[in-house]
VOTIVEX-456962 format. One record per residue: residue number from 1; z, x, y of N, C-alpha, C, O, CB in turn. Coordinates in nm, 4 decimals. Glycine has a CB too. Example, Ala and Ser with C-alpha at 12.3 -4.5 7.8 and 13.67 -1.06 7.14 Angstrom:
2
   seq        n_z        n_x        n_y       ca_z       ca_x       ca_y        c_z        c_x        c_y        o_z        o_x        o_y       cb_z       cb_x       cb_y
     1     0.7800     1.3190    -0.5690     0.7800     1.2300    -0.4500     0.7800     1.3200    -0.3300     0.8465     1.4236    -0.3319     0.9046     1.1308    -0.4473
     2     0.7080     1.2850    -0.2250     0.7140     1.3670    -0.1060     0.7870     1.2900     0.0030     0.8039     1.3409     0.1138     0.5725     1.4084    -0.0598
***
This chain:
68
   seq        n_z        n_x        n_y       ca_z       ca_x       ca_y        c_z        c_x        c_y        o_z        o_x        o_y       cb_z       cb_x       cb_y
     1     7.9584    18.9348     4.1150     7.8195    18.9710     4.1353     7.7867    18.9805     4.2844     7.7080    19.0659     4.3254     7.7280    18.8697     4.0670
     2     7.8462    18.8938     4.3649     7.8226    18.9001     4.5093     7.8701    19.0322     4.5671     7.8118    19.0845     4.6621     7.8925    18.7841     4.5801
     3     7.9770    19.0856     4.5086     8.0309    19.2119     4.5560     7.9272    19.3238     4.5404     7.9065    19.4036     4.6318     8.1601    19.2469     4.4798
     4     7.8639    19.3283     4.4261     7.7609    19.4294     4.4006     7.6393    19.4040     4.4889     7.5777    19.4987     4.5377     7.7199    19.4296     4.2514
     5     7.6045    19.2789     4.5097     7.4896    19.2455     4.5948     7.5102    19.2971     4.7368     7.4153    19.3427     4.8006     7.4664    19.0934     4.5968
     6     7.6318    19.2902     4.7861     7.6603    19.3429     4.9207     7.6378    19.4936     4.9254     7.5813    19.5452     5.0218     7.8055    19.3098     4.9626
     7     7.6820    19.5642     4.8215     7.6607    19.7093     4.8175     7.5132    19.7447     4.8061     7.4672    19.8409     4.8675     7.7372    19.7706     4.7012
     8     7.4395    19.6675     4.7280     7.2954    19.6915     4.7147     7.2272    19.6731     4.8499     7.1423    19.7538     4.8879     7.2329    19.5964     4.6090
     9     7.2633    19.5681     4.9223     7.2041    19.5457     5.0538     7.2378    19.6617     5.1479     7.1511    19.7082     5.2219     7.2535    19.4120     5.1132
    10     7.3612    19.7082     5.1458     7.4005    19.8222     5.2301     7.3187    19.9460     5.1951     7.2739    20.0188     5.2836     7.5512    19.8522     5.2142
    11     7.2997    19.9693     5.0661     7.2225    20.0854     5.0209     7.0779    20.0756     5.0668     7.0203    20.1748     5.1114     7.2284    20.0980     4.8680
    12     7.0191    19.9585     5.0566     6.8810    19.9394     5.1026     6.8685    19.9647     5.2528     6.7720    20.0263     5.2980     6.8327    19.7971     5.0692
    13     6.9646    19.9179     5.3284     6.9598    19.9369     5.4738     6.9715    20.0843     5.5088     6.8940    20.1352     5.5897     7.0719    19.8572     5.5429
    14     7.0675    20.1532     5.4486     7.0889    20.2951     5.4794     6.9668    20.3782     5.4422     6.9334    20.4736     5.5125     7.2128    20.3481     5.4058
    15     6.9002    20.3438     5.3333     6.7856    20.4215     5.2867     6.6526    20.3762     5.3452     6.5482    20.4317     5.3110     6.7781    20.4149     5.1381
    16     6.6547    20.2775     5.4321     6.5327    20.2286     5.4951     6.4761    20.3329     5.5914     6.5512    20.4022     5.6601     6.5597    20.0967     5.5692
    17     6.3460    20.3433     5.5955     6.2797    20.4375     5.6876     6.2638    20.3780     5.8274     6.2537    20.4516     5.9256     6.1420    20.4778     5.6326
    18     6.2616    20.2470     5.8363     6.2458    20.1785     5.9650     6.3713    20.0977     5.9944     6.4078    20.0073     5.9193     6.1201    20.0863     5.9646
    19     6.4356    20.1313     6.1031     6.5580    20.0608     6.1407     6.5443    19.9972     6.2773     6.4832    20.0527     6.3687     6.6772    20.1556     6.1393
    20     6.6020    19.8807     6.2886     6.6155    19.8123     6.4172     6.7641    19.7844     6.4372     6.8415    19.7927     6.3419     6.5300    19.6787     6.4223
    21     6.8047    19.7519     6.5581     6.9480    19.7256     6.5826     7.0077    19.6192     6.4903     7.1263    19.6251     6.4579     6.9677    19.6826     6.7263
    22     6.9274    19.5231     6.4482     6.9775    19.4177     6.3599     7.0221    19.4741     6.2258     7.1113    19.4181     6.1620     6.8706    19.3111     6.3385
    23     6.9611    19.5847     6.1817     6.9977    19.6432     6.0528     7.1401    19.6974     6.0542     7.2118    19.6854     5.9548     6.9004    19.7543     6.0159
    24     7.1814    19.7564     6.1647     7.3195    19.8057     6.1752     7.4171    19.6892     6.1641     7.5214    19.7009     6.0997     7.3412    19.8819     6.3089
    25     7.3835    19.5774     6.2267     7.4687    19.4584     6.2202     7.4719    19.4019     6.0785     7.5777    19.3610     6.0307     7.4192    19.3511     6.3189
    26     7.3579    19.3994     6.0117     7.3533    19.3498     5.8737     7.4363    19.4381     5.7816     7.5083    19.3886     5.6950     7.2083    19.3430     5.8235
    27     7.4255    19.5704     5.8012     7.5071    19.6623     5.7214     7.6547    19.6322     5.7438     7.7318    19.6195     5.6487     7.4756    19.8099     5.7573
    28     7.6925    19.6212     5.8700     7.8328    19.5964     5.9049     7.8830    19.4664     5.8408     7.9925    19.4631     5.7845     7.8496    19.5899     6.0583
    29     7.8042    19.3611     5.8492     7.8424    19.2320     5.7908     7.8539    19.2405     5.6384     7.9495    19.1894     5.5801     7.7403    19.1240     5.8294
    30     7.7573    19.3046     5.5749     7.7590    19.3160     5.4287     7.8746    19.4030     5.3811     7.9395    19.3721     5.2812     7.6265    19.3736     5.3782
    31     7.8999    19.5108     5.4526     8.0085    19.5997     5.4106     8.1444    19.5337     5.4326     8.2366    19.5532     5.3534     8.0014    19.7331     5.4872
    32     8.1569    19.4567     5.5386     8.2812    19.3838     5.5634     8.3044    19.2801     5.4527     8.4163    19.2642     5.4038     8.2774    19.3149     5.7025
    33     8.1985    19.2108     5.4143     8.2081    19.1124     5.3059     8.2453    19.1822     5.1748     8.3280    19.1320     5.0988     8.0742    19.0348     5.2901
    34     8.1840    19.2978     5.1487     8.2166    19.3766     5.0296     8.3652    19.4133     5.0287     8.4323    19.3987     4.9265     8.1298    19.5044     5.0237
    35     8.4158    19.4604     5.1411     8.5569    19.4990     5.1489     8.6494    19.3806     5.1249     8.7490    19.3931     5.0536     8.5870    19.5610     5.2846
    36     8.6177    19.2671     5.1832     8.7015    19.1480     5.1658     8.7039    19.1032     5.0196     8.8096    19.0692     4.9665     8.6508    19.0334     5.2551
    37     8.5874    19.1034     4.9552     8.5818    19.0637     4.8147     8.6517    19.1658     4.7264     8.7182    19.1286     4.6297     8.4368    19.0461     4.7699
    38     8.6375    19.2941     4.7582     8.7018    19.3989     4.6792     8.8534    19.3872     4.6843     8.9211    19.4106     4.5842     8.6587    19.5364     4.7285
    39     8.9066    19.3512     4.7997     9.0519    19.3334     4.8118     9.1017    19.2220     4.7202     9.2118    19.2302     4.6659     9.0902    19.3025     4.9573
    40     9.0206    19.1184     4.7034     9.0590    19.0080     4.6149     9.0445    19.0469     4.4678     9.1298    19.0143     4.3852     8.9739    18.8838     4.6448
    41     8.9362    19.1165     4.4366     8.9085    19.1530     4.2977     9.0003    19.2650     4.2503     9.0536    19.2597     4.1394     8.7625    19.1951     4.2820
    42     9.0186    19.3664     4.3347     9.0967    19.4854     4.3001     9.2174    19.4966     4.3927     9.2262    19.5898     4.4726     9.0093    19.6134     4.3090
    43     9.3079    19.4041     4.3825     9.4202    19.3943     4.4768     9.5084    19.5189     4.4796     9.5687    19.5485     4.5827     9.5051    19.2747     4.4422
    44     9.5171    19.5917     4.3701     9.6071    19.7075     4.3627     9.5439    19.8389     4.4073     9.6137    19.9397     4.4181     9.6568    19.7228     4.2229
    45     9.4151    19.8399     4.4330     9.3481    19.9643     4.4701     9.3663    19.9954     4.6178     9.3740    19.9060     4.7021     9.1999    19.9564     4.4366
    46     9.3729    20.1247     4.6465     9.3832    20.1710     4.7843     9.2447    20.2051     4.8376     9.1511    20.2271     4.7607     9.4768    20.2933     4.7942
    47     9.2324    20.2092     4.9686     9.1061    20.2471     5.0319     9.0863    20.3973     5.0167     9.1753    20.4761     5.0486     9.1037    20.2058     5.1822
    48     8.9702    20.4359     4.9684     8.9342    20.5773     4.9563     8.8744    20.6266     5.0874     8.8266    20.5463     5.1676     8.8345    20.5992     4.8397
    49     8.8766    20.7587     5.1104     8.8137    20.8113     5.2325     8.6676    20.7696     5.2468     8.6224    20.7418     5.3579     8.8230    20.9625     5.2340
    50     8.5930    20.7647     5.1365     8.4520    20.7250     5.1449     8.4368    20.5826     5.1963     8.3423    20.5521     5.2690     8.3849    20.7381     5.0084
    51     8.5293    20.4958     5.1587     8.5242    20.3585     5.2088     8.5492    20.3565     5.3592     8.4870    20.2792     5.4322     8.6274    20.2699     5.1359
    52     8.6394    20.4408     5.4044     8.6648    20.4488     5.5486     8.5430    20.5056     5.6215     8.5031    20.4536     5.7256     8.7895    20.5358     5.5771
    53     8.4846    20.6111     5.5674     8.3678    20.6732     5.6319     8.2535    20.5734     5.6458     8.1808    20.5752     5.7451     8.3208    20.7959     5.5517
    54     8.2379    20.4870     5.5472     8.1283    20.3894     5.5505     8.1410    20.2934     5.6685     8.0412    20.2366     5.7128     8.1246    20.3103     5.4201
    55     8.2613    20.2752     5.7191     8.2795    20.1887     5.8362     8.2085    20.2445     5.9592     8.1787    20.1703     6.0528     8.4284    20.1709     5.8660
    56     8.1813    20.3750     5.9593     8.1171    20.4402     6.0735     7.9641    20.4424     6.0637     7.8971    20.4824     6.1588     8.1686    20.5815     6.0863
    57     7.9096    20.4008     5.9521     7.7647    20.4066     5.9307     7.6858    20.3258     6.0341     7.5848    20.3765     6.0830     7.7317    20.3565     5.7919
    58     7.7253    20.2042     6.0701     7.6463    20.1310     6.1704     7.6317    20.2078     6.3020     7.5234    20.2104     6.3604     7.7102    19.9958     6.1977
    59     7.7378    20.2688     6.3479     7.7301    20.3465     6.4721     7.6380    20.4672     6.4541     7.5596    20.4995     6.5433     7.8710    20.3929     6.5161
    60     7.6476    20.5332     6.3394     7.5618    20.6483     6.3127     7.4155    20.6074     6.3080     7.3296    20.6809     6.3569     7.6016    20.7153     6.1815
    61     7.3856    20.4922     6.2504     7.2469    20.4451     6.2456     7.1947    20.4172     6.3860     7.0789    20.4457     6.4165     7.2357    20.3184     6.1587
    62     7.2801    20.3616     6.4712     7.2382    20.3338     6.6091     7.2108    20.4628     6.6855     7.1184    20.4686     6.7666     7.3453    20.2517     6.6820
    63     7.2905    20.5660     6.6600     7.2757    20.6927     6.7322     7.1644    20.7804     6.6759     7.0885    20.8404     6.7521     7.4058    20.7689     6.7291
    64     7.1539    20.7886     6.5429     7.0663    20.8866     6.4794     6.9454    20.8277     6.4086     6.8553    20.9016     6.3690     7.1442    20.9654     6.3824
    65     6.9419    20.6966     6.3921     6.8304    20.6362     6.3202     6.8555    20.6351     6.1703     6.9707    20.6385     6.1272     6.7012    20.7104     6.3509
    66     6.7493    20.6303     6.0900     6.7641    20.6223     5.9443     6.8475    20.7374     5.8893     6.8328    20.8516     5.9327     6.6272    20.6215     5.8775
    67     6.9339    20.7075     5.7948     7.0217    20.8085     5.7363     6.9747    20.8538     5.5992     7.0232    20.9543     5.5471     7.1623    20.7552     5.7264
    68     6.8806    20.7807     5.5402     6.8368    20.8134     5.4046     6.7157    20.9013     5.4016     6.6678    20.9369     5.2939     6.8086    20.6896     5.3285
***
């Protein structure tokens, strides 16, 4: 359940209309936690391109603002 909660938090941050620098950090922390838990839960799965692209979202939010 914590794994899904991390994704929900990431989704809320990305779709937020008001962003501050702390939101990029929160996204990064939540997504990192999601990845760590996913590796334990789904040990045999490989990283998809979308999972890699999501690692760049904090930088994009800092440069461009809200993405949603």
